[in-house]
N, C-alpha and C positions, 0 to 999 in steps of 0.2 A: 596031688593036683586038686585045686579047688575050682569049682565051676560056679560062676555067677549064673543065675537063672537066665534062660534065653529070652531074647526079645524078638518079636515078630513084627514086621513092618511092611507097608506097601513100598513099591519101587519109587524112590525119590532121592534127589540130590541132597535132601536134608538129612539123610542118614550119616552124612559127614560129621554132624554135630555129635551123634551118638558114638561114632568112631573116635572122635577127639576125646570124649569123656572116658571111653573104654581104655584108651591109651594112657590117660592120666592115672587111672586106677591101676593099670598094669605096671606103671613106673614105680608106684609105691608098693604094690603087691604082685610081684612077678609070677606067682603061682596061680593067680586068678585067670581063668579063661572064659571067653564069651562065645555064645552060640546065637547067631543072628540068622533068621529065616525070613524070606520074602513071601508075602501073600496079600490078598485083598482084604477089605474091611470085614467081610463075612468070616473069612478064615481066622483073622486076628481075634475077633470077638468070641468065636466059638472056642478057640484054644485057651483064651483067658478064662472063660466061664468054666472050662473043664479043669483048670489048674495046670495046664500043660506048659504055660509060660508065665513069667512074672510081669513082663512089660509088653505093651504094644504101642506102635506109632500109628496114630489114626488121624485122618483128615476130617474136617468139618465138626459138627456139633457132637457133644459127648453126652451119653446117658448118665447124668450125675447121680441117679438113684442106684446105679450099679458100680460106678467107677470113680476113682480119684484121678486127677490129671494135672499135668504141668504144661502150660502153654509154651510151645517152642517158637521163638521169634524168627520164623522163616516161613515164607509162603511160596508155593509152587504155582506156576501159571499154566493154564490149559491152552491147548492149541490142537492142530490137526497134523497128523503124520500121513504123508502121501508119497507116491512115486514121483520122481522128478519129471517124468513125462506125462503126468496127469493133467487134465484140463485146468485145474485150479492152482497148479504149481507156479504159474506166472504172477499170481497175486501176492502182495506183501503181507496182507492180513486176510483172514477169512471171516465172513459174517455168517451168522446162523442160516440166513436165507440161501446162502450159496450151497448149503448141504442138504436142503430139504428133499431134493430129488436124487441124492447120491446114496450109494450103499455105505452104511456106516458100520464101523467096528468099535464096539464100546466095551469098557470094563464091566464086569458082572454087576458091580454095585451101582453103576450109573442107571441101570434099568429101573432101580427102585428109588432113585435120587430125585427129589422134587426140583433140585436146581437145574436138572436137564430139561424138565418141562418148562421152567421159567426161561431158560435160554432160548428154546425154540418156539416159545409161545404156542405150543400145541401139546397134546398128549403123546406119550411114548408110542402108542400104537399107530400114530400117524407117520412115524419115521420109518425109513427103509433100513432096518437093522439086519445086516448081512451075517454078523457073527459077534460073539462076545469073547473076552479074554479075562484071565485073572492075573497074568503076568504079561507085561507089555512086549517082552521079547517075542513071545508067541504071536501077539497081535501084529508086531512088525513084520513077521514072516508072512502073515496073511495079506498085509498091505503090499509087500514085495511081490506076491503072487497075483496081485491085481484084484483081490476080493473087495477092496473098498478103501475108505478113509477112516483112520483111527483117531478118535478124540482121546487125547492123553495129556499127561504132564510133560513139560519141557525138560530137557537135560538128562533124559533117561537113555534114549537111543542115540547113538553116535551117527550123525548125518553129515559129517564133514568128509573132505577128500573125495574118494571114488564111490562113496555110498550112492546107491540108486534111489535113496529116499531123501525127503526134505521135510522140514517142520515149519509150519506157519502159525503165528499166534491168532487166537480168536479175538474178535472185537464185537461187542464190548469186552474189555479185559476181564477174564474170569480167573480168580485165584482160589487156592485151597489153603486154609489155615491148618496148622499141624500141632498135635498134642502127644505128649508121652502119657500113657494111660496104664493104670493098674487097678485091680479089683479092690473094692472097699474091704477093710479089715484083713488085707493081705498080710500073711506072716512071711517076712523076708529072711533069706539066709544072710549071714554077715556080709558076704560078697555082694549080694544084690542090694542090701541096705547101703553099703559104701558107694555103689554105683549111683543110687538115687541121690545121696548127699552130694556127690561130685557133680551130678547134673545141675542141682540147685546152685552150687558154687560157680560153675561155669556160666550159667545163665545170668547170675548177678554181676558178673564182671563187665 
């Protein structure tokens, strides 16, 4: 059995593209297996720096002094995850000012993200941050228990059917660009190199 080096990514619907590429590699090389782990930007960067993973899927700007990257033509949109019985659930869109007096549940990396400051037009310490998460499933449980409103990406938590939660987009629309990232001067296994070549091939189609 041959293992392609693992890829660590944030929770995103964009992982479908990597799954598509992995499937193409496996069709040609059935003995290649993949290991994909979810984590936030901090965890991804730390594991790449330690050589524990070959690839990471990161949102936003990339430190080009440390990493090579490939732009993924997919963007996720931010919004607010809340209980269906919350005061803001009746709105079709959520504006930053709607959240200024509300308890917020944020991803760990948002605390250090300048985009958050720009969105709310105030410093982070002016916000009512009730909790942070590194995986949105945990954040969704905190929302469900009434701890607050989670700012998060769309299409991660299923809010259809009988779910007690709902998702509302932010306005102005806030998007996150996505990149496949690896360390400069990375020495790849044959399987990992094939995965990278297949990524380029799929993106050029």
